[in-house]
Each structure stands twice: as structure tokens, then as C-alpha cells.
C-alpha distance (Angstrom), angle and dihedral (degrees) to the residues before:
residue distance angle dihedral
M1 . . .
G2 3.82 . .
C3 3.77 92.8 .
L4 3.79 95.7 46.6
L5 3.85 86.9 48.1
A6 3.70 90.0 57.1
L7 3.83 92.6 48.4
G8 3.84 88.2 51.6
C9 3.75 90.4 53.8
V10 3.74 90.0 50.5
W11 3.73 91.6 51.6
R12 3.75 91.1 52.3
C13 3.84 91.0 49.1
A14 3.79 93.1 54.9
D15 3.81 93.0 87.0
G16 3.78 93.0 70.5
R17 3.78 104.3 -94.5
R18 3.74 114.2 138.9
S19 3.85 99.6 -135.2
P20 3.77 123.7 42.6
A21 3.80 121.8 -107.9
P22 3.73 115.9 -127.6
A23 3.75 105.9 -95.9
L24 3.80 102.1 -175.2
H25 3.73 118.4 -125.8
P26 3.74 124.0 167.9
D27 3.75 122.0 -140.3
V28 3.88 107.2 -117.7
R29 3.78 137.6 151.6
R30 3.68 134.7 179.7
L31 3.69 114.3 -83.7
G32 3.75 126.3 -126.6
V33 3.78 122.8 -130.2
F34 3.82 92.4 -94.4
G35 3.83 94.6 51.7
P36 3.77 136.4 -113.6
S37 3.78 130.3 -47.5
R38 3.72 127.3 -92.8
R39 3.68 97.7 -88.7
G40 3.77 145.5 25.6
G41 3.80 124.6 -105.8
A42 3.73 144.4 172.6
T43 3.68 80.4 -58.2
L44 3.78 128.9 11.9
P45 3.95 103.8 -76.4
V46 3.61 110.7 -137.9
W47 3.73 123.1 -137.5
R48 3.68 94.7 -130.6
R49 3.71 142.1 145.3
S50 3.78 120.0 -79.3
P51 3.76 111.0 -138.6
Q52 3.82 113.0 -144.0
D53 3.82 94.1 -147.5
R54 3.64 122.5 114.6
V55 3.80 89.3 -113.0
M56 3.80 111.0 68.7
T57 3.89 95.4 -148.0
P58 3.81 128.8 -27.1
A59 3.93 91.4 -97.9
T60 3.85 94.9 39.7
F61 3.79 127.1 87.7
P62 3.79 122.5 -161.6
L63 3.78 122.1 -114.1
G64 3.75 97.8 -173.8
R65 3.78 137.6 -97.3
I66 3.83 133.7 -62.5
A67 3.72 115.6 -166.1
G68 3.72 90.6 -21.2
I69 3.78 93.3 -51.7
R70 3.80 112.8 125.9
I71 3.78 112.1 -127.5
G72 3.81 121.7 -156.7
A73 3.76 141.1 162.0
H74 3.75 131.8 -146.2
W75 3.82 115.6 -129.5
S76 3.89 88.1 -113.9
V77 3.88 89.7 70.9
L78 3.92 85.8 69.9
I79 3.76 88.9 59.9
I80 3.80 94.4 45.4
A81 3.81 91.3 47.7
G82 3.88 91.9 48.9
L83 3.79 92.2 48.5
L84 3.82 93.0 46.3
A85 3.80 88.8 50.6
Y86 3.76 93.1 46.8
L87 3.92 94.3 49.6
L88 3.82 91.9 45.2
A89 3.74 93.7 48.6
T90 3.71 97.2 44.6
N91 3.92 102.1 34.6
V92 3.61 116.4 12.5
F93 3.81 105.0 41.2
P94 3.90 95.9 39.4
A95 3.85 88.9 51.8
G96 3.81 96.6 41.0
A97 3.81 96.6 40.5
P98 3.87 108.7 27.8
G99 3.77 114.2 -160.6
T100 3.78 96.2 26.6
P101 3.91 108.7 143.2
P102 3.76 112.1 -107.8
P103 3.78 94.4 -120.2
L104 3.76 91.2 54.7
C105 3.82 90.3 48.5
W106 3.88 90.6 53.5
S107 3.72 92.5 46.1
A108 3.83 91.7 51.1
A109 3.78 90.6 44.4
A110 3.77 93.6 54.5
V111 3.80 93.7 48.1
C112 3.72 90.0 45.1
A113 3.77 93.0 52.8
V114 3.85 92.4 49.0
V115 3.80 90.5 47.1
F116 3.72 91.8 52.1
L117 3.80 91.7 52.1
A118 3.73 87.8 48.4
S119 3.85 87.9 55.1
L120 3.69 89.8 54.8
L121 3.81 87.8 52.9
V122 3.75 92.2 51.4
H123 3.83 88.9 51.0
E124 3.82 90.7 54.3
L125 3.87 93.5 42.4
C126 3.81 88.3 55.6
H127 3.83 89.1 56.4
A128 3.76 91.7 46.0
F129 3.79 97.2 46.6
T130 3.91 89.5 47.0
A131 3.70 90.0 49.6
R132 3.87 88.5 55.0
R133 3.81 92.3 49.5
C134 3.69 86.6 54.9
G135 3.86 91.6 53.9
L136 3.86 97.0 -101.5
K137 3.78 127.3 128.0
A138 3.79 119.6 -114.5
E139 3.70 113.7 -172.1
R140 3.82 111.6 163.4
I141 3.72 146.5 17.4
T142 3.85 120.8 -162.1
L143 3.82 126.0 -170.7
W144 3.74 112.6 -153.0
L145 3.82 145.6 152.3
L146 3.82 95.3 -53.4
G147 3.79 100.7 37.7
G148 3.84 125.4 -86.6
A149 3.73 139.4 -25.7
A150 3.79 126.4 -159.2
E151 3.78 109.1 -160.5
L152 3.75 119.1 -146.7
P153 3.80 118.6 -177.4
E154 3.79 91.3 -159.9
E155 3.84 133.9 57.8
P156 3.81 122.0 -132.1
R157 3.74 111.4 -94.2
T158 3.74 100.6 -147.1
P159 3.85 132.9 34.5
R160 3.74 89.6 -116.2
A161 3.88 91.0 58.1
A162 3.78 91.0 45.7
L163 3.74 89.8 50.7
L164 3.80 96.4 48.5
V165 3.81 93.5 47.3
A166 3.87 94.1 47.4
A167 3.83 91.8 47.8
A168 3.81 97.3 47.1
G169 3.89 93.5 76.7
P170 3.80 99.6 52.3
A171 3.83 89.8 41.5
A172 3.86 87.6 56.8
S173 3.75 90.8 47.5
V174 3.80 90.9 51.9
A175 3.76 91.3 50.7
L176 3.78 92.2 48.9
A177 3.82 90.6 50.4
G178 3.78 89.6 52.0
V179 3.76 92.3 48.7
F180 3.84 95.0 48.0
L181 3.86 94.3 44.3
G182 3.81 90.4 48.0
M183 3.78 91.7 49.5
A184 3.79 88.4 48.5
V185 3.89 89.8 56.6
L186 3.77 91.3 47.6
A187 3.83 90.5 47.5
A188 3.76 94.1 54.9
G189 3.77 108.0 113.9
A190 3.77 94.9 -5.4
L191 3.91 98.6 72.5
P192 3.75 133.5 30.8
P193 3.83 114.6 -68.6
V194 3.76 91.2 -116.0
V195 3.79 89.9 63.4
E196 3.77 90.7 54.9
V197 3.76 92.4 49.5
A198 3.76 91.6 48.8
L199 3.87 92.4 50.4
T200 3.81 90.0 46.9
W201 3.83 92.5 51.7
L202 3.83 90.7 49.1
G203 3.76 90.8 49.1
W204 3.81 97.2 49.1
T205 3.82 92.7 41.4
N206 3.83 92.3 54.0
A207 3.80 88.8 46.0
V208 3.70 93.0 53.5
L209 3.68 91.8 45.9
A210 3.79 90.9 54.1
V211 3.78 93.3 46.1
F212 3.67 96.8 49.2
N213 3.80 95.0 43.4
L214 3.80 87.2 57.5
L215 3.79 93.5 62.2
P216 3.96 108.2 118.1
G217 3.79 102.6 -107.5
T218 3.78 137.2 89.7
P219 2.88 135.3 -78.1
L220 3.83 90.3 30.6
D221 3.75 121.6 86.1
G222 3.80 88.3 -107.4
G223 3.68 88.5 57.7
R224 3.86 90.3 56.0
I225 3.66 89.7 49.3
T226 3.74 90.8 51.5
E227 3.77 88.9 49.1
A228 3.76 90.6 52.3
V229 3.75 94.4 49.3
A230 3.75 92.9 47.0
W231 3.80 90.1 47.3
K232 3.76 89.3 56.0
V233 3.76 94.4 46.0
T234 3.84 98.8 43.6
G235 3.85 98.9 29.6
D236 3.85 86.2 -138.2
R237 3.75 116.2 108.7
G238 3.79 94.3 -171.7
R239 3.81 91.1 53.7
A240 3.81 89.2 47.3
R241 3.79 91.9 55.1
Q242 3.85 88.6 50.7
I243 3.70 92.4 54.2
A244 3.81 93.0 47.8
G245 3.72 92.0 45.4
R246 3.70 93.4 51.6
G247 3.73 87.9 50.4
G248 3.70 89.6 56.0
Q249 3.80 92.9 50.2
L250 3.89 89.6 51.2
L251 3.74 92.3 48.3
A252 3.75 91.6 48.7
A253 3.84 91.3 50.8
V254 3.80 91.2 50.1
L255 3.82 88.4 52.7
V256 3.73 95.8 48.6
G257 3.77 91.3 45.5
G258 3.70 96.0 45.9
G259 3.75 92.2 44.3
M260 3.80 92.7 53.1
W261 3.78 89.7 48.2
V262 3.81 92.4 51.7
F263 3.84 91.4 47.2
L264 3.87 95.9 48.5
V265 3.80 95.2 41.5
T266 3.75 103.4 40.8
G267 3.82 102.2 14.6
S268 3.75 89.9 -129.8
F269 3.82 117.6 152.8
E270 3.85 87.2 -141.9
G271 3.78 83.9 80.3
L272 3.72 90.3 58.1
W273 3.87 89.4 51.3
L274 3.78 89.0 56.5
V275 3.80 92.5 49.0
V276 3.87 91.8 51.7
I277 3.78 90.5 47.6
G278 3.74 92.4 47.1
W279 3.72 91.8 50.3
F280 3.80 93.2 53.5
L281 3.79 89.9 47.6
M282 3.75 92.0 50.1
F283 3.78 90.2 50.6
A284 3.69 92.8 49.0
A285 3.82 95.7 47.0
R286 3.89 92.1 46.4
N287 3.84 90.6 54.5
E288 3.64 91.1 44.7
L289 3.79 89.7 58.0
V290 3.75 92.2 45.9
A291 3.86 95.3 46.6
A292 3.90 97.7 45.2
P293 3.89 96.3 76.8
L294 3.90 90.8 47.0
R295 3.68 91.1 47.8
E296 3.75 92.8 50.2
A297 3.81 89.9 50.6
L298 3.74 92.5 51.2
S299 3.66 93.4 49.0
R300 3.79 87.2 64.4
I301 3.81 94.7 54.4
R302 3.74 118.1 87.2
L303 3.80 131.0 -159.3
A304 3.80 89.7 -110.5
D305 3.83 85.3 63.4
V306 3.68 95.2 60.3
M307 3.74 107.9 22.4
T308 3.89 127.5 113.7
T309 3.76 107.7 -124.8
S310 3.81 123.0 -150.6
P311 3.89 93.5 22.5
V312 3.82 124.8 -173.8
T313 3.81 103.0 -92.9
A314 3.85 130.4 -157.1
P315 3.85 112.0 -135.4
G316 3.76 106.4 -126.2
W317 3.84 92.8 -143.3
Y318 3.90 91.3 60.3
T319 3.74 116.9 101.4
V320 3.76 118.5 -119.3
Q321 3.76 93.5 -109.1
G322 3.79 93.0 46.3
F323 3.78 90.2 52.8
L324 3.77 95.5 45.4
D325 3.77 88.8 60.9
L326 3.83 88.5 60.3
A327 3.79 95.8 37.4
A328 3.82 91.9 57.1
E329 3.80 88.7 68.6
L330 3.84 95.9 48.0
P331 3.86 128.3 83.8
F332 3.85 93.1 -134.9
R333 3.79 133.6 102.1
T334 3.73 99.7 -169.9
F335 3.77 131.8 39.6
P336 3.81 138.8 -170.7
V337 3.84 110.3 -118.7
V338 3.80 117.4 -139.7
S339 3.77 133.5 -173.5
F340 3.72 127.5 -119.0
D341 3.93 89.8 -89.8
G342 3.77 91.5 50.1
Q343 3.79 99.0 -102.9
P344 3.78 116.3 141.8
V345 3.77 114.6 -105.4
G346 3.82 105.2 175.0
V347 3.74 143.8 -72.0
V348 3.83 131.1 -68.7
S349 3.72 128.5 -169.7
L350 3.81 131.9 -163.8
G351 3.83 88.3 -113.0
Q352 3.85 91.8 59.2
L353 3.82 89.0 47.9
A354 3.84 92.3 50.9
R355 3.79 86.4 57.2
V356 3.80 91.8 61.6
P357 3.83 109.8 94.1
E358 3.79 114.3 -111.6
T359 3.80 91.6 -125.1
T360 3.84 90.6 62.5
R361 3.76 101.6 36.1
T362 3.78 93.6 95.2
S363 3.76 91.9 53.8
T364 3.87 103.4 37.7
R365 3.74 116.2 89.4
L366 3.80 121.6 -142.3
E367 3.80 92.6 -119.4
A368 3.81 89.0 63.0
V369 3.77 97.0 57.8
C370 3.85 102.9 30.6
T371 3.88 122.0 105.5
K372 3.74 108.1 -103.9
P373 3.81 130.0 -163.0
P374 2.86 135.1 -51.0
A375 3.92 86.2 31.6
C376 3.79 84.4 56.4
F377 3.81 119.2 48.7
T378 3.87 116.2 -116.0
G379 3.71 123.4 -179.4
P380 3.83 143.4 155.1
P381 3.84 120.0 -95.6
E382 3.85 93.1 -100.6
T383 3.86 93.4 58.6
P384 3.82 108.4 125.1
L385 3.79 116.8 -124.0
T386 3.83 90.0 -122.4
E387 3.77 89.2 70.9
V388 3.82 93.1 48.9
L389 3.80 92.8 46.6
G390 3.84 90.0 47.0
R391 3.79 94.8 51.9
T392 3.79 110.8 27.4
A393 3.81 134.5 66.9
L394 3.84 103.6 -157.4
R395 3.67 117.9 -164.9
P396 3.84 121.4 -167.2
G397 3.66 112.4 -108.0
Q398 3.74 91.8 11.7
N399 3.84 111.5 60.4
L400 3.76 141.2 42.9
V401 3.73 133.6 178.7
L402 3.83 112.9 -127.3
V403 3.77 113.5 -141.9
V404 3.86 106.5 -154.3
D405 3.66 123.7 -170.4
H406 3.86 118.3 -174.0
G407 3.92 91.0 -21.0
A408 3.76 92.7 -50.7
L409 3.78 130.6 107.0
A410 3.86 107.1 -106.1
G411 3.78 95.1 171.8
V412 3.68 150.5 -52.4
V413 3.89 134.3 -101.4
A414 3.83 116.9 -150.8
P415 3.79 125.9 -161.0
G416 3.78 88.8 -104.6
D417 3.73 90.4 56.7
L418 3.82 91.1 53.8
A419 3.79 93.2 45.6
R420 3.87 89.5 50.6
A421 3.80 92.0 50.2
V422 3.79 92.1 49.8
E423 3.82 93.2 48.7
L424 3.88 92.2 47.5
A425 3.83 89.7 48.5
A426 3.77 92.5 49.4
L427 3.88 87.7 51.5
G428 3.78 90.5 50.8
A429 3.77 92.5 -117.6
R430 3.76 125.9 139.0
V431 3.73 114.5 -98.9
R432 3.75 114.0 -131.1
R433 3.73 132.4 172.2
P434 3.77 110.7 -102.1
A435 3.71 118.8 -110.5
E436 3.69 111.4 -101.0
S437 3.72 122.1 -135.0
């Protein structure tokens, strides 16, 4: 909850003190059905699918790429940025730098809000870059209502990698806090007082973000660090997750109880802040504990266990109209497209073919309209389902996973196949490839 942390710091600054007191806010985010990612972040990064469409999500707009990592922002970031700027301009800056003209306060507040969001992005980028150095894939970072989320389709393979990835974000926040506070010292007397106040606020907010994130309970970064250490000591990753998850629940209970006590005894709304934060943390930790066994089970299932072998293929050299004459007699909506020598080219659906104008269907070849990698997922038979679920948004009637073995199409996996595997794994049943008629 990096953004709510910032709002909490603004609230504490409203009483006229120059530097923000550390209102503690955890970094959590609603979990997906398949559980969270391998490490914490400025918010809880979710182990979620990564759509290959140009639009990241319906409510998210792209901001560009950094080192190949897609950066996006949810529309709620605009609300948070506006609220931060308003509170800074109307409370913190007038109290910390009396006499500053309102236009200057508002200008400084707008810049300060943007810089804070940029610091959250730096926090997440450090997670992502460290993951890459550990041999993991980092595809996307999204800024949203509660901060930022770096989405990693894979889990660290060793305790050391898990520790390094988890610690990278707080280390970045500590470094940013030092930079901002150092700049505030240098700015004293040399720049307008409002600049010093803004730098001080940024420094303390990043410091609080780092310290709170290091508390030993998932989904915080400290919980990921605890998990990595417990994994190393016990040699059992599942047990390590349980330890970190229980730590998160205990931390959440302390926050909720402490927040209620503060509110009832002092009447301060800061107590309600802690209650809300504790509730989010409790929810996230509980889902982590529930999702861990399912995630472990799915990690042992391979594409070869759920794929359909010898699927009906669409020849890439066929025209759209020529293939439609054949597809009309088949009970399928999506087809793997293969080249003349049998190599997989991509995936085509009846919906895609329907978008081809009738006047060009007799001259347009399937290979020209099909969805090609990396927009469609391809992988060898030994690929674990966790990697597929972490990277691909499969829609019934539109997508397929192409299973490729030594350059040849070995089979396909449809959304229904993945859903069946998840449901069987959740029931504790052994996942087997359905018998093909």
C-alpha cells in the first residue's frame, strides 16, 4: 500500500510539523486465485496472468517500456496522485513552509506526487531487475491504487534467489530515502522552503515504506525474506510459506487490535488507518496460505499431462475462405496453424476469421491473420502449468497453448484443459490427460 502509506504520512504532517511521522501502512493487494508472486513490493505483487494484448488490462493504460519491461498504470493512480497533491498543497506545505504562495504550493505538490509514484516504480524495477539477474522473467509493472506491482510469471528456484529478489525493493526505498533527505539538507537555505519540505516528505515516506515492508509477514517484502530464510533452514518451501503466512496473519491482528485501541482511547483516525491496513494484510495472508498448496500442486503438472495430442491443424498456406469450408464441418473454434513443413506458426480462431472482409477471404492466407508467438504461448511438453498460468490469459474460443517438441507441434492445451487441471489439483486428484477418441 505504497500510495495509502503516502496519504498516511500527509495526514500526520497536517499538524504543522516539518517532517512526516511514520504512519505505518503495509503494502498489500487483492490476490488472484492462483496466489501471489514470489516476492513483496511497494504493493503486494500478484502472481497473475500476463495478457499478450496491446492493452494491458481494460482499466490500465500503458506508460511505455523500461529495459523491455512493460510499464502501465491503473486509472486509480490518477485519483491517488490528485489526492496526494491536494493534501500536500493544502496541509503539508502551508504548515511546513508558511508564507509560500498557493501557486507555488500547488506546483510543488504536483511534482512531489509524481516523484513519489516514480519512487514506487523504482522500487518495483529493482525487484524486476534482480529477478532477471537470478534467471527469472519479469514482464510487467503496474502502478495502481495501492502502489505498484511487479508481475513475475516464475518463482525463484532457490532460497538465495528468493531472498535477493525480495530484498531489492526495500533496499531501493532506503537508498531513495537517503537521497531525498540528503537533498533536503543541501536545499536548506539555498532553495525555497517548500522544496525542502517536499524533499523531506519524500525521504521519510520512502523510509517508512522500506521499514514497514521489512516486517516479517507475507505479503510484505519482509515476509518473502522470512520465507526464503525458512526455506533455506528447513529445506521445505511449503513449510516456509506457512511460516511466512502465519507471520502475516499475526502482524495483521496486531495492526487491527492496535488500531482499534488507538481509535477508542484517543479518538484519532490514525487508528482507523491501522485497522484498514491490518484488514488488507489479513486478507492477503489468508489467501496466501490457501493458495500455497494449490500452487505447489500445479507446479508439478506439466503441459504434457494436459495437452491434446494430434490436434486438428489449420494449414497456414490455405486461404481464409478455403479453410472456412473445412472448419464448418468441425466442432472446434480455435486451431493451431502450421506451415507447409509442419512447424507451428500460431493460433487462429473463427472470431479472427470473421473479422476478415468477405472480399479478401479468397486471397488472404491463414498465416497472415493468425496470432503468432509471443502473443500466443508456446512451450515444450515439460513446461509447468504455473508458468502458463502466470503468463497467459486464455479465453475460450480464442486462445490455445502450443506445445512444441523439437520444432514440431506435439499438442495443444485449451482454456478448458487448464481449468480442468486447476479444479482437479484443488480437489487433490491426480491430473491425467483425457483419453482421446
